C-alpha positions in Angstrom: -289.1 139.4 107.2 -288.7 141.6 104.2 -285.7 143.6 105.3 -282.2 142.3 104.7 -281.1 143.3 108.3 -283.8 141.1 110.0 -282.5 138.4 112.3 -283.6 134.9 113.4 -281.5 133.9 116.3 -277.9 134.7 115.5 -278.6 134.6 111.8 -278.9 137.8 109.8 -281.2 137.3 106.8 -279.4 138.7 103.8 -281.4 137.4 100.8 -284.5 135.3 100.0 -283.6 132.4 97.7 -286.9 130.7 97.3 -290.5 130.7 98.6 -292.9 127.8 98.8 -296.4 127.1 100.0 -295.2 126.4 103.6 -291.6 127.7 103.9 -289.2 130.3 102.8 -285.5 129.6 102.1 -283.1 132.5 103.0 -279.4 133.0 102.7 -278.3 134.1 106.1 -275.0 135.1 107.9 -274.0 134.0 111.4 -273.1 137.3 112.9 -271.6 135.6 116.0 -269.0 133.9 113.8 -265.8 135.7 113.2 -265.7 134.5 109.6 -269.4 135.5 109.1 -270.2 132.1 107.7 -273.2 131.8 105.5 -276.0 129.3 105.8 -279.4 128.6 104.3 -282.4 128.9 106.6 -285.6 127.0 105.8 -288.2 129.0 107.7 -291.8 128.1 108.1 -294.0 130.9 106.8 -296.0 132.9 109.3 -299.3 131.2 108.4 -297.7 127.8 109.1 -295.6 128.6 112.1 -298.2 127.5 114.6 -299.4 124.5 112.5 -298.4 121.5 114.6 -298.2 119.2 111.6 -295.9 121.5 109.7 -293.6 122.0 112.8 -293.5 118.3 113.3 -292.6 117.8 109.6 -289.7 120.3 110.0 -288.5 118.6 113.1 -288.7 115.2 111.3 -286.6 116.6 108.5 -284.0 117.8 111.0 -283.9 114.4 112.8 -283.4 112.6 109.5 -280.9 115.0 108.1 -278.7 115.3 111.2 -277.8 111.6 110.9 -276.7 111.9 107.3 -273.2 112.9 106.4 -272.4 112.8 102.8 -271.1 115.3 100.2 -274.1 114.2 98.1 -276.7 115.2 100.7 -277.4 118.7 102.0 -275.9 119.1 105.5 -278.6 119.8 108.2 -277.0 121.9 111.0 -279.7 122.8 113.5 -283.4 123.2 114.3 -284.3 126.5 116.1 -287.5 128.5 116.9 -287.1 132.3 117.2 -289.8 135.0 117.2 -292.4 132.3 116.8 -290.8 131.0 113.6 -289.4 127.5 113.5 -286.5 127.0 111.1 -283.8 124.7 109.9 -280.2 125.8 109.5 -278.7 124.2 106.4 -275.5 124.1 104.4 -275.6 126.9 101.8 -275.4 125.4 98.4 -276.5 126.1 94.8 -279.6 128.2 94.4 -281.0 126.2 91.5 -282.8 123.0 92.0 -282.8 120.5 89.1 -286.4 121.5 88.1 -285.3 125.1 87.7 -282.1 124.1 85.8 -284.3 122.2 83.3 -286.6 125.1 82.6 -285.0 125.5 79.1 -285.0 121.8 78.4 -282.3 119.2 78.7 -279.8 120.7 76.3 -278.2 123.3 78.6 -277.4 120.5 81.1 -276.6 117.8 78.5 -272.8 118.1 78.8 -272.8 117.4 82.6 -275.8 115.1 82.8 -273.6 112.1 83.5 -272.1 113.8 86.6 -275.5 115.0 87.8 -277.1 111.5 87.5 -274.2 109.8 89.2 -274.0 112.3 92.1 -277.8 112.3 92.5 -277.8 108.5 92.6 -274.9 108.4 95.1 -276.8 110.7 97.5 -279.9 108.4 97.3 -277.8 105.3 97.7 -276.1 106.7 100.8 -279.5 107.5 102.3 -280.6 103.9 101.7 -277.5 102.6 103.4 -278.6 104.5 106.5 -282.0 102.7 106.3 -284.0 105.7 105.1 -286.4 105.7 102.2 -286.8 109.3 100.8 -290.3 108.9 99.3 -290.2 112.2 97.5 -287.5 111.9 94.9 -288.1 114.5 92.2 -286.1 117.2 90.3 -287.2 119.8 92.9 -285.4 117.9 95.6 -282.0 118.0 94.0 -279.8 121.1 94.1 -277.4 121.4 91.1 -274.4 123.7 90.8 -273.0 125.0 87.5 -270.2 122.4 87.5 -272.7 119.5 88.0 -272.2 119.0 91.7 -275.5 117.7 93.0 -277.0 117.3 96.5 -280.2 115.6 97.7 -282.5 117.7 99.9 -285.9 117.6 101.8 -286.5 114.7 104.1 -289.9 115.8 105.2 -291.7 112.5 104.4 -288.8 110.1 104.6 -289.4 106.8 106.5 -287.2 104.2 108.0 -286.9 101.0 106.1 -289.2 98.4 107.4 -287.9 94.9 108.1 -289.1 91.7 109.7 -292.6 91.6 111.1 -293.1 95.3 110.9 -293.4 94.9 107.1 -296.4 92.7 107.5 -298.5 95.2 109.4 -297.6 98.3 107.4 -300.4 100.6 106.4 -299.9 104.2 105.2 -301.8 106.7 107.3 -302.0 109.0 104.3 -300.7 108.8 100.8 -297.9 111.2 100.5 -295.6 112.2 97.6 -295.5 114.1 94.4 -297.9 112.8 91.7 -295.5 113.1 88.8 -292.9 110.9 90.4 -294.8 108.4 92.7 -294.3 104.7 92.4 -297.4 102.5 91.9 -297.0 101.0 95.4 -296.7 104.5 97.0 -299.9 105.6 95.2 -301.7 102.6 96.7 -300.5 103.3 100.2 -298.4 100.2 100.3 -295.0 99.6 101.8 -292.2 101.5 100.1 -288.6 100.4 99.9 -285.4 101.3 98.0 -287.1 100.2 94.8 -289.8 102.8 95.3 -287.2 105.5 95.3 -285.7 103.9 92.3 -289.0 104.2 90.4 -289.1 107.9 91.3 -285.5 108.3 90.3 -286.2 106.7 87.0 -288.8 109.5 86.4 -286.1 112.1 87.3 -283.6 110.6 84.9 -286.3 110.5 82.2 -287.0 114.2 82.8 -283.3 115.1 82.8 -282.7 113.7 79.3 -286.1 114.7 77.8 -287.1 117.9 79.6 -290.4 116.6 80.8 -291.8 114.0 83.2 -292.7 110.6 81.8 -296.4 111.0 82.6 -298.9 113.9 82.5 -302.7 113.8 83.1 -305.8 115.8 82.5 -306.6 115.4 86.2 -304.6 114.3 89.3 -306.3 110.9 89.3 -305.6 110.5 85.6 -301.9 111.2 86.3 -301.8 108.7 89.2 -303.6 106.0 87.1 -300.9 106.3 84.4 -298.2 105.5 86.9 -300.2 102.4 87.9 -301.3 101.0 84.5 -300.0 103.0 81.5 -297.2 101.7 79.4 -293.8 103.1 80.3 -292.7 105.7 77.7 -289.3 105.5 76.0 -286.9 108.4 76.6 -285.3 107.7 73.3 -288.6 108.2 71.5 -288.9 111.6 73.2 -285.3 112.6 72.5 -283.6 110.8 69.7 -280.2 111.7 71.2 -280.8 109.3 74.1 -279.2 105.9 73.7 -281.3 102.8 73.6 -279.3 101.4 76.5 -280.3 104.3 78.8 -283.9 104.3 77.6 -284.0 100.6 78.5 -282.5 101.1 81.9 -285.0 103.9 82.7 -287.9 101.6 81.7 -286.7 98.9 84.1 -286.3 101.5 86.8 -290.0 102.4 86.2 -291.3 98.9 86.1 -294.8 98.6 87.7 -293.6 95.7 90.0 -290.9 96.4 92.5 -289.2 93.0 91.8 -288.7 94.0 88.1 -286.7 97.1 89.0 -282.9 97.2 89.8 -282.6 95.8 93.3 -280.6 98.8 94.6 -279.3 102.2 93.5 -275.9 100.6 93.5 -277.0 98.1 90.9 -278.3 101.1 88.8 -275.0 103.0 89.2 -272.9 100.0 88.0 -275.1 99.7 84.9 -275.3 103.4 84.3 -271.5 103.8 84.4 -271.1 101.1 81.8 -273.3 102.7 79.2 -273.5 106.0 77.2 -276.2 108.6 78.0 -276.1 110.3 74.6 -275.7 109.1 71.0 -273.9 112.4 70.4 -272.4 114.2 73.4 -273.9 117.7 73.8 -271.6 120.8 73.6 -271.1 123.2 76.4 -273.7 126.0 75.9 -272.7 129.5 75.2 -275.1 130.8 77.9 -275.5 128.9 81.1 -278.9 128.6 82.9 -276.9 129.4 86.1 -276.0 132.8 84.8 -279.7 133.9 85.1 -279.9 133.4 88.8 -280.9 136.7 90.2 -281.0 137.9 93.8 -284.1 139.0 95.6 -284.5 140.8 98.9 -288.0 139.9 100.1 -290.9 137.5 99.8 -292.8 140.1 97.9 -290.0 140.4 95.3 -290.1 136.6 94.8 -293.9 136.5 94.4 -293.8 139.2 91.8 -291.1 137.6 89.7 -292.4 135.8 86.6 -292.2 132.1 86.7 -291.0 132.0 90.4 
């Protein structure tokens, strides 16, 4: 699928936005639509197209996403398989995820961080009200536009919230998540709830205001052990422009025990809106990180681009 005129179903692939280990994300045009409406297609790569587990994960993402309707969450439109390639049809939104937007540190986003944090939290809170636990909250799974509009994406490993007797018999089949952002209970394969996502979101807010995740490790196991037992770092110590109030809130979000964290994302939002993020508000940068988004036409182009 390296030519811009290639089709999947009614969708003409116009430009590759991003490529990952299992999927490609394309900008596409619905040629059956009079207005030639644009969408994003999340397409399983050819080496994964017949992998039952990958196809099941994509279907699961569709089933979760189709039930969610919020301006803070990416709209999932359809699940289709064409030419042996299963794919999701998604709302087309910003090309930069939060991780990419942070590639030059927190300063270029500093002037809109308040908006980003609030909208990111609103999307997560909405998902929780629909009894879904995301379980993979990280900067990569938030799309950010140049004005700060933010949407939550990727529901591949989301689980329904367990209640009643089902909580007592929960046992994770496999430990899933992203090591830099996983809560202690998720690492241990224990039951995750809203507070597990709050831990991960605390890691995200820490990275938004400091430019780096709260923990790093020499090995994967070293990194995981720090989430379980290492003291929680202070965002204010990493960036002296961060207020002590926000640094304290992040620490509570990342408490080792679930009961020591804010009880809900709504409780976090109420507190966050009552405090200042910065000691001195950052200025609007002369050059925006969003100005550097360049189009590519094929998977080969994306692979060759430095830092892609």
